[in-house]
C-alpha positions in Angstrom: 13.5 25.5 -14.5 11.2 27.1 -11.5 7.3 27.3 -11.6 5.0 29.1 -9.7 2.4 27.2 -8.9 -0.7 28.8 -7.6 -3.9 26.8 -6.2 -6.7 29.2 -4.6 -8.7 26.5 -2.8 -12.0 27.0 -2.8 -13.1 30.0 -3.6 -10.5 32.9 -4.5 -10.9 34.4 -0.7 -7.5 33.2 0.6 -4.2 34.6 2.2 -0.6 34.6 1.0 1.8 35.7 3.8 4.1 38.3 2.4 7.5 36.0 4.0 6.2 33.4 1.2 5.4 35.7 -1.9 9.2 37.1 -0.9 10.8 33.9 -1.1 9.0 32.5 -4.2 10.0 35.5 -6.3 13.7 35.6 -4.8 14.3 32.0 -5.9 13.0 33.0 -9.5 15.0 36.1 -9.7 17.9 34.5 -8.3 17.6 31.6 -11.3 16.9 34.2 -13.8 20.3 36.3 -13.0 22.3 33.1 -13.0 21.6 32.5 -16.5 21.7 36.2 -17.4 25.3 36.1 -15.9 26.4 33.1 -17.5 25.1 34.5 -20.9 26.8 37.7 -20.5 29.9 35.6 -20.1 29.6 33.5 -22.7 28.9 36.7 -24.8 32.2 38.0 -24.0 33.8 34.6 -24.6 32.1 34.5 -28.2 33.6 37.8 -29.3 37.3 36.4 -28.7 36.7 33.2 -30.4 37.2 31.5 -33.7 35.0 29.9 -35.8 35.0 26.0 -34.9 33.1 23.1 -33.2 33.9 25.2 -29.5 32.7 28.0 -31.1 29.6 26.0 -32.2 28.7 24.7 -29.2 29.0 27.9 -26.9 27.0 30.0 -29.3 24.1 26.9 -29.2 24.8 27.2 -25.0 23.5 31.2 -25.3 20.7 30.3 -27.9 19.6 28.2 -25.0 20.5 30.7 -22.2 18.4 33.2 -24.1 15.2 31.3 -24.0 15.7 30.1 -20.5 15.9 33.7 -19.4 12.6 34.3 -21.2 10.4 32.0 -20.0 11.9 32.9 -16.2 10.6 36.4 -17.2 7.8 35.0 -18.1 7.7 33.1 -14.6 8.5 36.1 -12.5 5.6 38.2 -14.5 2.9 35.6 -13.5 4.0 35.7 -9.7 3.6 39.6 -9.9 0.2 39.0 -11.9 -0.5 36.4 -9.2 0.6 38.7 -6.5 -1.7 41.2 -6.9 -4.5 39.4 -7.8 -4.1 38.0 -4.0 -3.7 41.3 -2.9 -7.0 42.3 -4.2 -8.7 39.4 -3.0 -7.1 40.3 0.3 -8.7 43.4 0.4 -12.0 42.2 -1.0 -12.3 40.1 2.0 -11.3 43.2 4.5 -14.1 44.7 2.7 -16.8 42.4 2.9 -15.7 41.3 6.6 -15.3 37.7 5.8 -14.3 35.8 8.3 -11.7 32.8 8.2 -14.6 30.4 9.8 -16.9 31.4 6.1 -14.1 29.6 4.2 -13.8 26.1 3.5 -9.9 26.4 3.0 -8.2 28.8 5.2 -5.4 29.9 3.3 -4.1 29.5 -0.9 -1.3 27.5 -0.9 1.8 29.5 -3.7 4.6 27.3 -4.1 7.5 27.2 -5.8 8.6 23.7 -7.5 11.8 22.5 -9.2 10.7 19.0 -10.3 13.1 16.6 -10.9 13.4 16.3 -14.6 13.8 12.3 -14.6 10.6 11.3 -13.6 7.9 9.0 -14.8 6.6 9.8 -18.3 9.2 12.4 -17.9 10.9 13.7 -21.2 14.0 13.2 -20.6 16.0 10.2 -20.4 18.5 9.7 -17.5 20.7 7.1 -18.7 20.8 9.3 -22.5 21.6 12.0 -20.9 24.4 10.5 -18.3 26.1 9.0 -21.2 25.5 12.4 -23.6 26.8 14.6 -20.2 30.4 12.3 -21.0 30.5 13.7 -24.3 30.4 17.3 -23.5 26.5 18.2 -24.2 25.9 21.3 -22.2 22.2 20.6 -22.1 22.4 17.2 -21.1 24.7 17.9 -18.2 22.7 21.2 -16.9 20.1 18.8 -16.8 22.3 16.1 -14.7 23.2 19.0 -12.5 19.3 20.3 -11.2 18.5 16.3 -10.7 21.8 16.4 -8.6 20.5 19.4 -7.1 17.4 18.1 -6.6 18.9 14.7 -5.3 20.7 16.9 -2.3 17.6 16.8 -0.4 18.1 12.7 -0.1 20.8 11.2 2.7 24.1 10.7 1.2 26.2 8.0 2.4 29.3 6.4 1.8 29.1 6.1 -2.3 27.6 9.2 -2.9 30.2 10.9 -5.0 31.2 8.3 -6.9 28.2 8.1 -9.5 25.1 9.3 -10.5 22.1 9.5 -8.4 19.8 7.1 -9.7 16.4 8.9 -9.9 14.4 7.9 -7.1 11.1 7.3 -9.4 12.9 3.9 -10.6 13.4 2.7 -7.6 10.2 3.4 -6.3 8.2 1.4 -9.2 10.5 -1.5 -9.4 11.6 -2.6 -6.1 8.1 -3.9 -5.3 8.3 -6.3 -8.1 11.9 -7.9 -7.3 11.8 -11.5 -9.0 11.3 -13.5 -5.7 10.5 -10.2 -3.8 11.6 -8.6 -1.0 9.3 -9.2 1.9 12.0 -9.7 4.6 13.6 -6.6 3.6 10.4 -5.2 4.0 9.5 -6.4 7.6 12.9 -5.4 9.2 13.4 -1.9 10.5 15.6 0.1 8.5 18.2 3.2 9.4 20.7 5.6 8.1 24.0 3.5 7.1 27.0 5.6 8.9 28.7 7.8 6.3 31.9 5.8 6.9 33.9 3.3 7.5 33.0 -0.7 6.2 32.2 -2.3 9.8 29.8 -1.2 12.8 30.5 -2.0 16.4 26.7 -2.7 18.1 26.8 -3.4 21.9 25.1 -6.2 23.3 24.2 -6.4 26.8 25.1 -10.0 28.4 25.0 -9.4 31.9 22.7 -7.3 33.7 21.9 -6.2 37.1 20.6 -8.3 39.5 18.3 -7.4 42.7 17.4 -10.0 45.4 16.1 -9.8 49.0 18.2 -8.3 51.7 18.6 -11.3 54.5 18.8 -8.5 57.2 18.9 -5.1 57.6 22.6 -3.1 56.8 23.7 -6.5 55.2 25.4 -6.0 52.1 22.3 -6.3 48.8 22.7 -7.5 46.1 25.4 -6.1 43.0 26.3 -7.7 39.3 28.4 -5.5 37.3 26.7 -5.2 34.2 29.5 -6.2 30.9 28.6 -6.5 27.2 29.8 -7.9 24.2 30.7 -5.8 20.9 28.1 -7.4 17.5 30.7 -6.8 14.5 28.4 -5.4 12.0 30.4 -5.7 7.9 29.5 -3.1 5.6 28.7 -5.0 2.8 28.0 -4.3 -1.1 25.5 -5.6 -3.2 25.9 -4.8 -6.6 24.7 -5.7 -10.8 26.3 -5.2 -14.1 24.7 -5.0 -17.6 26.4 -4.5 -21.2 24.5 -2.2 -22.9 25.4 -0.7 -26.3 26.2 3.1 -27.6 22.8 2.9 -30.1 20.6 2.0 -26.9 22.6 4.7 -24.7 22.6 7.6 -27.3 19.2 6.4 -28.9 17.4 4.2 -26.1 15.7 7.2 -24.7 12.2 8.6 -26.0 9.1 10.2 -24.3 6.7 8.2 -23.2 9.4 5.1 -23.2 12.4 4.8 -21.9 15.1 1.8 -22.0 16.1 2.7 -18.6 12.8 1.5 -17.8 13.9 -2.0 -18.8 17.5 -1.8 -17.6 16.9 -0.9 -13.8 13.5 -2.7 -14.1 16.2 -6.0 -14.0 19.0 -4.1 -11.9 17.2 -2.8 -9.2 14.5 -6.0 -9.3 18.0 -8.4 -9.3 19.2 -5.7 -6.0 16.5 -6.1 -4.0 16.2 -9.8 -4.3 19.8 -10.6 -3.4 19.4 -8.3 -0.5 16.5 -10.2 1.1 18.1 -13.7 0.3 21.2 -12.5 2.1 19.4 -11.6 5.2 18.0 -14.7 5.4 20.6 -17.0 4.1 23.5 -14.9 4.3 26.6 -16.9 5.8 28.3 -13.8 7.5 31.6 -14.6 5.3 32.8 -13.3 1.6 31.0 -10.2 1.3 27.7 -11.5 3.1 26.0 -10.2 5.9 24.8 -12.9 8.7 20.9 -13.7 7.8 18.6 -14.7 9.8 19.1 -18.3 9.7 22.7 -18.7 10.4 23.0 -16.4 13.7 24.4 -19.0 16.6 22.5 -19.5 19.3 18.9 -19.2 17.7 15.8 -21.6 19.2 14.9 -24.4 17.0 12.3 -26.8 16.6 12.5 -30.2 14.4 9.3 -31.2 12.7 9.8 -35.1 12.1 7.4 -36.4 10.1 6.8 -39.6 7.3 3.2 -38.4 6.7 3.3 -34.5 7.3 -0.2 -32.9 8.5 -1.3 -29.5 9.2 -3.1 -30.6 12.0 0.4 -32.6 13.1 2.2 -29.5 12.1 0.3 -26.9 14.1 1.4 -28.2 17.5 5.3 -27.3 16.3 4.5 -24.2 15.4 3.1 -23.3 18.4 6.3 -24.7 20.2 8.5 -22.2 17.8 6.2 -19.7 19.1 6.6 -20.3 22.9 9.9 -20.6 22.9 10.4 -17.0 21.7 8.2 -15.7 24.6 10.2 -18.0 27.5 13.7 -16.9 25.9 13.5 -13.6 24.5 10.7 -12.4 27.1 9.3 -10.8 24.8 6.6 -12.1 21.9 7.2 -12.6 18.6 6.0 -10.7 15.6 5.9 -12.7 12.3 6.4 -15.9 10.8 7.8 -16.6 7.7 7.3 -19.1 5.2 8.5 -20.2 1.6 4.8 -20.3 -0.3 4.8 -23.2 -1.0 4.6 -24.1 2.6 1.3 -21.5 3.2 0.1 -23.7 0.0 0.1 -27.3 2.2 -1.7 -24.8 5.3 -4.1 -23.4 3.3 -4.7 -27.0 1.6 -5.6 -28.6 5.2 -8.8 -30.2 5.9 -10.3 -31.6 8.9 -11.8 -35.0 9.6 -15.3 -33.4 7.5 -13.0 -32.3 4.3 -13.5 -28.8 5.9 -10.7 -26.3 5.1 -8.7 -25.1 8.4 -7.5 -22.0 6.6 -10.1 -19.8 5.3 -10.1 -16.5 3.9 -11.2 -14.0 7.0 -13.9 -12.7 4.6 -16.1 -15.8 5.0 -16.5 -15.0 8.4 -14.5 -18.6 9.5 -16.0 -20.6 12.5 -13.1 -22.1 14.7 -10.4 -22.1 12.0 -6.5 -23.1 12.8 -6.2 -19.6 10.7 -7.0 -17.3 8.2 -5.4 -15.7 5.3 -5.8 -16.0 1.1 -4.5 -18.5 -0.9 -3.2 -16.7 -3.6 -1.3 -14.2 -1.7 2.6 -13.5 -2.1 4.7 -11.7 0.1 4.3 -9.1 3.1 1.5 -10.6 5.0 -0.8 -13.8 3.6 -2.5 -15.0 6.3 -2.4 -15.6 10.5 -2.0 -18.2 12.4 -2.2 -18.3 16.0 -2.5 -14.6 16.5 0.8 -13.8 14.4 1.1 -12.6 10.9 2.5 -15.2 8.2 5.0 -13.8 5.3 6.3 -15.9 2.3 9.0 -15.0 0.7 10.5 -17.8 -2.0 13.8 -16.8 -0.8 13.1 -19.0 2.1 15.2 -22.7 1.2 13.7 -25.3 0.0 16.7 -27.5 -0.3 17.8 -28.2 3.6 18.0 -31.7 5.1 19.8 -34.7 3.9 17.5 -35.0 0.8 18.3 -31.3 -0.3 14.0 -31.1 -0.6 13.1 -29.7 3.1 11.9 -25.6 3.8 12.7 -24.1 6.8 10.3 -21.8 8.9 11.6 -18.9 10.8 9.5 -17.4 13.9 10.7 -13.7 14.1 10.5 -10.3 16.5 11.5 -8.7 13.6 12.3 -5.7 15.3 15.3 -7.1 16.6 16.5 -6.9 13.5 18.5 -4.0 12.0 19.0 -2.9 8.1 21.1 -0.2 8.1 21.2 1.0 4.7 22.6 3.7 2.5 19.3 4.2 0.2 20.6 5.2 -2.9 21.6 3.9 -5.8 24.6 4.8 -7.7 25.3 4.3 -11.6 28.4 4.4 -13.2 29.6 4.1 -16.8 33.1 1.6 -17.5 34.2 1.6 -21.0 34.6 -2.4 -21.8 34.9 -2.9 -25.6 35.1 0.6 -27.5 35.4 -1.5 -30.8 32.1 -2.9 -30.5 30.6 0.3 -28.8 30.2 -1.9 -25.6 29.6 0.6 -22.1 29.3 -1.4 -18.7 26.8 0.1 -16.3 26.9 -0.4 -12.9 24.5 -0.3 -10.2 25.3 -0.6 -6.7 24.7 0.0 -2.5 25.8 -0.1 0.7 24.1 -1.9 3.8 25.1 -3.7 6.5 22.5 -5.7 8.7 22.5 -6.6 12.6 20.7 -9.7 12.6 22.4 -10.8 16.0 21.5 -8.7 18.6 18.9 -11.0 19.8 19.7 -14.9 18.9 16.3 -15.9 21.2 14.2 -13.9 19.7 14.2 -16.4 16.2 13.3 -20.0 16.0 13.9 -21.6 12.8 11.4 -24.9 12.1 13.3 -27.6 10.3 13.5 -31.0 10.1 11.6 -33.7 7.7 8.0 -32.5 8.3 8.7 -29.8 6.0 9.8 -31.9 2.2 8.4 -31.0 -0.7 4.3 -30.8 -0.2 1.9 -33.2 -1.7 -1.6 -32.0 -2.7 
């Protein structure tokens, strides 16, 4: 349903351009006329139909259309009244010689909005409507159609036609609180996934031009032909499913509280947590992207220590960072570690039992780093001038004793994630006799982690065993 919202900032002295008003009125009238046309068509059908379920459903739909037309007529009248008011304001400004600089705001805002019906604290349940529409509920189908039209402004990817687009507020609200989180996912740049194909080819220049001094005049100058190697990046699928009772689908939604919040909190959390994990640890086969630590040719630094301390670890961290500088010829941008390793570092003390890493707000004097011990995910502190990101998807079962974690020093913008940015929802009958329906949520992605192997250093070794405090 279209709604006209008129905001007059500061005073009523404001301008509304004619083209904005005409466009607003046009949209309202077109919406009303479309409803009238559908209603007229239904009336003709009803005149020729006998009583029955089909007649009842169409009759109910005609009543709905009648109400909607009345509501749109009210909106049109309101818009016309508003236009007259604004016209009077404009005339008053002219008579009083009011200049723009006398106003706190230069212009009124006239907006014609069609908000998505499925939003937090809304009156309709996306899942309940999706289920009801399968059984011929006209009103539920109309709301879904309006939602799909609303979502058409978002990028459409390879899976856009196989299911319903999940409302964006569900993704926005729950992705950031996903289980172990998605700190690495949040740290790398994103680009839209191409609309077709199950793999991408990224060109890597492996042989570059050369330059050298010219030995003598007119002698040949240096020449080396450039060459590249294709980096193949597969398009992978991450998916989750949930079996839901028919009772939950049909009666689970209600204003202010919807079971979809519970279902999607879990499904979306699982999706992002798994995607983040694969971006770090993926093998590059069996449907997994190639994780950062699995890229061939990355730098490595081994920290061997039977009794590790923060002071002994610190030079190894500096070594890992300089390897990116020396081999990638560009600086690293982040240190990624497990939260237990950050806890180990923040617990470090000097010979006078003073903490080596302290909060920035304490105005530290000569610390080895600053940061908050009670933070998780994204940036928690700073070591050697680099932001520290904690991610519980970093493995803690490395080494011969299966008790070592790893640390990654990365140039984060070397790693690009191509993704659809859309979730799709499908209903599949699994056990009709038990009134059980399966809901499937999935997304497509391609992670280009191998563009610059020298831009990553992995620290491993016995010095990173389970810390003791």
